[in-house]
C-alpha positions in Angstrom: 0.0 0.0 -0.2 1.5 3.3 -0.7 0.6 6.8 0.3 -1.0 7.5 -2.9 -3.8 5.1 -2.4 -4.8 7.1 0.9 -5.9 9.9 -1.1 -9.2 9.2 -3.1 -8.6 11.8 -5.9 -5.3 10.5 -6.7 -6.2 6.9 -6.4 -9.1 7.3 -9.0 -6.6 9.1 -11.3 -3.5 7.0 -11.6 -1.9 9.1 -14.4 -2.2 12.2 -12.3 0.9 13.8 -10.7 -0.3 16.6 -8.5 2.3 19.3 -7.9 0.2 22.1 -6.4 -0.3 21.2 -2.7 1.2 24.3 -1.7 -1.7 26.1 -3.0 -4.7 23.4 -2.2 -3.7 20.0 -1.1 -5.5 16.8 -1.7 -7.0 15.1 1.5 -6.5 11.8 2.6 -9.4 9.4 3.2 -9.0 9.5 6.9 -9.6 13.5 6.8 -12.6 13.1 4.6 -14.2 10.3 6.9 -13.7 12.4 9.9 -15.2 15.4 8.4 -18.1 13.2 7.1 -18.6 11.5 10.5 -18.6 14.7 12.4 -21.5 16.2 10.1 -23.4 13.0 10.4 -23.1 12.3 14.2 -22.0 15.4 16.0 -22.8 18.8 14.0 -23.9 21.4 16.3 -22.9 25.2 17.1 -19.7 24.8 19.7 -19.6 27.0 22.7 -23.4 28.3 22.0 -25.6 25.8 23.5 -26.3 24.0 26.7 -28.1 20.8 25.1 -26.1 17.5 24.6 -25.4 17.7 20.9 -23.7 21.2 21.6 -22.0 20.0 24.5 -20.6 17.3 22.4 -19.6 19.2 19.6 -17.9 21.9 22.0 -15.9 18.8 23.5 -14.7 17.9 20.0 -13.7 21.4 19.1 -11.6 21.9 22.1 -10.1 18.6 21.9 -9.1 19.5 18.5 -7.6 22.7 19.6 -5.3 20.7 22.2 -4.3 18.4 19.5 -3.2 21.3 17.2 -1.7 22.8 20.2 0.6 19.8 21.0 1.3 19.3 17.2 2.9 22.9 16.8 4.4 23.2 20.2 2.1 25.6 22.0 1.9 25.1 25.7 -1.5 26.8 26.3 -4.3 25.7 23.8 -6.0 29.1 24.4 -3.5 31.0 22.6 -4.8 29.3 19.4 -7.2 31.0 17.0 -8.9 29.0 14.4 -9.3 31.1 11.0 -10.1 29.9 7.5 -6.5 30.0 6.4 -3.2 31.8 6.9 -4.0 34.6 4.5 -7.1 35.4 6.7 -5.1 35.2 10.0 -2.3 37.4 8.8 -5.1 40.1 7.5 -6.7 39.8 11.0 -3.6 40.7 12.5 -2.7 43.3 10.2 -6.0 45.0 10.2 -7.0 44.5 13.7 -3.7 44.9 15.8 -2.3 47.3 13.0 -4.9 49.7 13.0 -4.9 50.3 16.7 -1.2 50.0 16.9 0.8 51.5 14.0 0.7 55.1 13.3 2.4 57.7 10.8 6.0 57.6 11.2 6.3 54.1 12.4 8.0 51.4 10.4 6.8 48.1 9.3 9.5 45.5 8.1 8.9 42.8 5.7 11.2 40.6 3.5 11.5 39.9 -0.1 11.0 36.1 0.7 7.2 36.6 1.6 4.1 35.2 0.3 1.5 38.3 -0.9 -0.4 37.1 2.1 2.3 38.5 4.4 3.3 41.3 2.3 0.2 43.2 0.8 -1.7 43.5 4.2 1.3 45.3 5.4 1.8 47.2 2.5 -1.8 48.4 2.5 -1.5 49.2 6.3 1.7 51.3 5.6 -0.6 53.4 2.8 -3.4 53.5 5.3 -1.7 54.8 8.4 1.4 56.7 7.0 3.9 54.2 8.2 7.1 53.3 6.4 7.4 49.9 4.6 11.0 48.7 4.8 12.0 45.5 2.8 14.7 43.2 3.9 16.4 41.9 0.8 18.0 38.5 0.3 21.6 37.2 -0.2 22.8 35.8 -3.5 22.0 32.3 -2.6 18.4 33.1 -1.7 18.7 33.4 2.0 17.4 36.1 4.1 20.0 38.8 4.6 20.2 39.2 8.3 22.8 42.0 8.2 20.3 44.0 6.0 17.4 43.0 8.7 19.4 44.3 11.6 20.0 47.5 9.7 16.4 47.9 9.1 15.1 47.2 12.6 15.1 50.4 14.7 13.3 51.9 17.7 10.7 53.1 15.0 9.8 49.6 14.0 6.3 48.4 15.1 6.1 44.9 13.2 8.5 42.6 11.6 6.8 40.2 9.2 8.7 37.1 8.2 7.9 33.6 7.0 9.4 30.3 8.6 9.8 28.5 4.9 9.6 30.4 1.9 6.6 29.0 -0.3 8.7 30.0 -3.5 12.3 28.9 -2.7 12.1 26.5 0.2 14.2 28.7 2.4 14.3 27.9 6.0 14.7 31.0 8.0 16.3 31.0 11.5 13.1 32.4 13.0 14.3 32.2 16.9 17.6 34.0 15.7 15.5 36.6 13.8 13.3 37.1 17.1 16.3 38.0 19.1 17.6 40.3 16.6 14.3 42.0 16.8 13.9 41.9 20.4 17.5 43.6 20.9 16.6 46.5 18.8 13.1 47.2 19.4 9.8 46.6 21.1 8.3 45.6 17.6 6.2 42.5 17.6 7.3 39.7 15.2 4.7 38.1 12.9 5.7 34.5 11.4 4.1 33.0 8.5 4.3 29.1 9.4 2.0 27.8 6.7 5.0 26.1 4.8 6.7 24.9 7.7 4.2 23.0 9.6 3.4 20.2 7.0 7.3 19.5 6.5 9.1 20.5 9.7 8.8 19.7 13.5 7.5 22.9 14.8 7.9 24.2 18.1 6.0 27.7 18.3 7.0 28.6 22.0 10.4 27.7 21.4 10.8 29.8 18.2 9.4 32.9 20.0 7.3 35.0 17.8 4.4 37.0 18.7 
């Protein structure tokens, strides 16, 4: 039995070689079965009702949060917020925290490695607030230039947005080192896009240290 056989769509299309999982991944049967089983047996609004089905849905929802927390190295499951995806999560930070915390004259640091989801929201926030957007460049071998980053982070910096793994180049950034670099130079928050890291690396969010 191969891993391919665990994915119904791939099993039905033996000639298909699907290479777009970085954008939309195919789902294994165990995931599809779990979703169907929930909707057929336990579907109700969690945290919104005192009736038995709602309580059961709440228990499963909270259990899922604990499972995800353990998987990504988060000690306190209550720190996790479920969104529809990374793009929505990053926009949520930029346009909720950002609109109340970033002012004209502040600086926002992003990198040339970012997916648009971790670049455009900060670009738009800079336009909206009058903050200055600064971009950290790459080295000749496609790595984040940490000397460049160090020169960009100042007491004016309010947020530094980075990724853990580049969706385009596969570059793995030294997140904990970057967090220390930022902390040593400013009171800025560090926003880390971990979408490409979680499927491929053992991740310890608490150990990495971003906000």
